[in-house]
N, C-alpha and C positions, 0 to 999 in steps of 0.2 A: 487606601493608599493613593496618593496623588498620581496623575498620569505622568509616565516617564517619557521624555522626548529623546529622539536620537541624538547622540553626542555630536558636537561640532566636528567638522572635518569628515574623514572617512568613517562610515558606520562600521562598527565591529560586529562581525558575524561569527557565531559559534556553530560550526558544522558538527552535528551530533550523529553518531552512527554506532553500529554493532548491536548491543542489547542482549537480553536474556532469552529471546525466542529462538526457535529453530532456524529462523531467517537471518541470523547474525551475519553469516558470510555474504549473503545477498546484499544486506545493508552496507557492508564494507565495500563491495564492488561499486554500489551506487555512490558512496562517498568519494571514492577515488576519481570517478568521473566528474563529480560536482567540484571537487577541489581543483581539478585540472581546468575547469571552465570558468570559475569565478574570476572576474576582472580585478586583479590586485591593485590596479590604479584607483579603483573606486571603493574597494572594501578591504578592511583589515580582518583577516581570517584567522580563527583559532580552531584547529581540529580537536574535537573531544570524542574519545571512544568510551563506550560502555562495554565492559568485559562480559563474558558468559556468566560470571558470578554477580554482576551488577555493579562492579567498581567503576567509577568514572575516572578517566585518566587523560592527561594531556598528551595527545599523539603527536608524532613528528609531522610537520607540514610537508608531506610528500605523498604523491599519488602512486608512486612506483610500487610500493608494498601492497597497496589495496587493489590487487589485480588477481585474476584467475591464473594459477601457476600449475601446469601439468594436471589440469582438472581439479585442483584443490582450491577451495575458497579461502580468502584471507580471513584473519582474525585480529581482534584488538589486542595490543600488547599489554597484558595485565600488570607487567612490571614497570610500566611507565609511571610518570609522576602523578599521584592522585590529585584530583581537584573536586570542588563542589561548586554548585551554582546557588548563590544566595542574594536575594533582592537585587537582581540585575548585575551582580558582580561574580566573576570567576575568581575563586580563591584557592591557592595552592595549599594543600594540607600536610605535605611531607617532602620538603625539598630545601636545601641550603643554598643552592647555586642559582636560583631564580627568584624574582620578586614574589612575595607572598600573595599580593593582589595583582592579578593579571589585567584587571581593568573592567570597565563597565561593558556589558553586552547590550547592543541595540536590538539584535534579533537573533533567534536561534533557527537554524535550518535542520529540523529533526528528520534525518534520513533513516528512520527506524521502520522496520517491517514486522508485522505480526504483533502478538501480545506483548505487553510492557513497553509499548512504543507507538504503535499505530492504533491503539484501542482506547485512547483517551486518558491513560494513566499518566504519561509524561506531559501531556497537554494540561492536565490538572495541576501538575507541579509548576509549569510556566505561568499559569493563571494565578496561582498562589503567590509566586514570586514577582508578579507584575512585569513579566518579560514577554515581549512580542515574539511570535514564532510563525513560521511558514506552515500553511495547511489548515486542515479542519480543526474545529474546537473540540471540547471534551465530548459532548453528546454526539455530534456527527461522527467523530472518530469511533466512538463505541458502537454506534449503530452500523457503520460501515464494516467494522471488524466482525460483528456477530451476525452470521448469515440468517439466523432465525429472526432476530428483530429487524434486520434489514428488509426481509421479505414482508413482515407485518406492516412496516412503514410504507413500503412500495404498494402493497395491496390497498392500504387505507388511502393512498394518493391516486388510486385508479391505474397503477402501472402494472403491466403484465409480468408475471414471474413463473418459473417452473413449478409444477406440483411437487410437494415435499411433505415429509413428516419429521418431527424432532424426537430424538431419543435421549432422555435424561438418564443419569445413573440410577435414580430412584425407579423410574419406569422399567428399566431393564432388570433391576433386581426383583421388582414386585410382580410383573406380569409380562414375561417374555413372549407369551403366546399372543397377547394383544399387540405387542410391538411388531411381531412378524406378520400379523394380519394387516397392520397399517402399511408395512413395507410392501407386502404382496399386492395390496390395492393399487399401488403405483404402477405395477406391472414390471417384470424383469426384462432387460437389465436395469439396474439402478446405480447411482453413484452414492457412495458412503463417504462423508467428509467430516473432519473436525469442524464444529460450528465457528470456532474462532482461531483460524490459522490461514496462512497464505502460501504462495509459491508452490501450490499443489502438494504440500507436505501432508501425508496421512490419508490421501485420497485413493479410493479403489473403485474400479468398475466391477460390480457384482452381477454375475450372469444368472444365478439361481440361488435358492435358499441355502444350499450347502456351502456357499462361499461367504455367507454373511458374517458368521461369528469371527472369522479371521480378519475381515475387513473392519468390523466394529472395533476389535481389539487394537488394530493399527491406528484407527482414527483417535481412539482414546489415549494413545501415547502422546497426542498433541493437545487434546481438549476432552474433559470428561463428558461434555455435551456434544452429541453427534447429530448431524442433519443428513437425511437420506432424500435424494432428489430423483425424480423421474428422468429417464434417458430421453433426450430430444433426438429421436431417430432421423437421420438424414440431414440434420441441421448444419448450417455453416456457422463458424465461430467468428463473430465480428466485434471489433472494439472501437471505442470513440473516446477521445480525450476532451476534458472540460477544463476551462480556466475561468476563474472569477473575474468579473469586470471591475474596472476602477470606479470608485465612487458609487453612484447609483446605476451604472451601466449593467446590463444583464450579463449572465455567464455566457461564454462563447464555446462552441463546439468545434473540434478539429475536423479534418477529413476522417472517414472511417477506414479501417484496415481489417484484413482477414488473415486468420491463422489457419494454415493447412498442415496438419500433423501427418507425417509419413513414417516410413520404416516400421519398426516393431511396436510403435506406440498406439494404443487404442484411444488415448486422449492426451491433452496438453499437460503432461506430467513434468516433474522437476527437471529430468534429464533433457526432455524436449525443449524446455524453456531456456536452460542455461548452459548446456554443453554444446560447443560449436560444431562438433562432428555429427550431431543428431539431425535427422532428416525432417526438418520443419521449415516450411516456407512462410514468409511474412510478406503479404502483398499490401503495399502502402502506396497509393490508396487502393481500396478493394475494388475489384471489377464487379460492380453491382449497379443496378439501375438507379438513376437519380432519385426517383420517387421513394425507393426503399432507403437510400442513403439519407435523404432529408428526414424521413420518419425516424431513423435511428438517432440522428443528431438532435432532433427535438426530444426524443425520449431520454437521451443522455443528460440534457440540460434539466429536464423535469426531475430526473433521479437525483441530480446534484442538488436541486432546490428542495426536494422532498425531505432529505435528511439534514438540510441546513449546512451543507458543506461550504468550505472556504478555501481559497487558494487554488487547489487542483484536485482532479479525480480522473480515474479511468473507469468507464462503464463498459461491461462485457455483455454481449448479447448472443443468443442463439436465434438465427433466422431459419425458420422452418421451410420445408419444401413448398408449402402453399403461400409463402411470402410473409406470413405472420412473424412477429418478433417477440421474444420474451427476454427479460433481463436476467442474466445469470448472477451478476454481482457488481458492486461498486467498490473500487479501491481508492481510499483517500490519500494514500502515499504509494502510488504505483512504482514499479521498477523504473529507475531513472538513469540507467547508463545510456550512452549515445545510441546503442543498438536496441534498447528497450522500445516497446511499442509506443508508449506515451510520447517521448520526445521525437520519435520518428514520424508519428502522425502530425505533430505540430510543425516539424520541419517541412513536411509536404504541404502544410497550410501556410508556409511562409515565415514561421517563427523558428529560428535556428536554436541550437542548444544553449550557447551563452546568453542569448537574448531571453530564452525561457527562464533560465536561472535568475537573471537580473529582474525579470518581471515578477517572479514569485517573491523575491526579497523586497521589492518595492511595494507589492501588495501587502506584505506582512508589516512593513514599517508604517504604512499609512493607516492601518486599522487601529481603532482605539483599544485600550486596555480595559478589562473588566467586562461586565455584561454588555451585550450588543445585539 
């Protein structure tokens, strides 16, 4: 397929959100913020929602509905007009009162979190259709989503990670004793997580062997493959944002920020992340010595490069009491509301939310289609 160039005049941006994963509502929150921030003088915006069942629909161009209401997360309207994306065009599939072809899409902003969106699946669709899009490509998205392979790539690149073991359904069926021995070797407590999920869904802190079965079952509700990680006792939770540079410029790291989880939460779970009444402090920038901050910023850029990320990423660390740092994970489409850590870190670095959205769109429109 020949390379598609952005259309004359205002570029058309399809903002894609929702999706089939458990993070559907979080994606909708992110979309509401981005729709509010996109400069309508510069871009022609088309909001596209993906319902829980996987139906693509033309959503109303309004951010009011995509907000947290009385603690309830928003959802895509499955009854809205169905659309499909085909060879850079959005086509209406069932409507009499709108044009059948909505027009050419210059770039897609996929604000999807979790499986079937952040894991390389929808990125593969865009690659097949020859459509530019914001964020990491197929391989980097898949690696960033799967904590097992993410750790393997980081270890191969010489980056520090938390000790872990992986539990597949087959291993659990065939030899539970060997699984429990591997878990015990990490030392309790441990964290039991779905290997391919986000927003802290399905994560449990397991204090002893008696709690493992229930935690494993909870994690498997989100992913058949489970990862078990050692507890970083006394560690500080520090995050850093990374942005791709333009042209041959290297990636850039934001300031670093710290999460301080309080109240009844033993870790940064879903409620601590997204419910406003929860006792979580976000220190942006983090109160940390410059030497450690620079080390974390360097590691964040190296992690971004190691998986071949594009556009943006957030890298999460544990800083141990002795000053050593290990990478917890990388998110190739981090939470993106104005109160999320990624945009807050960049705002502290001098890049405000609308400028951040504009930069990501420009990065996507400037990169070539196909292998790169």
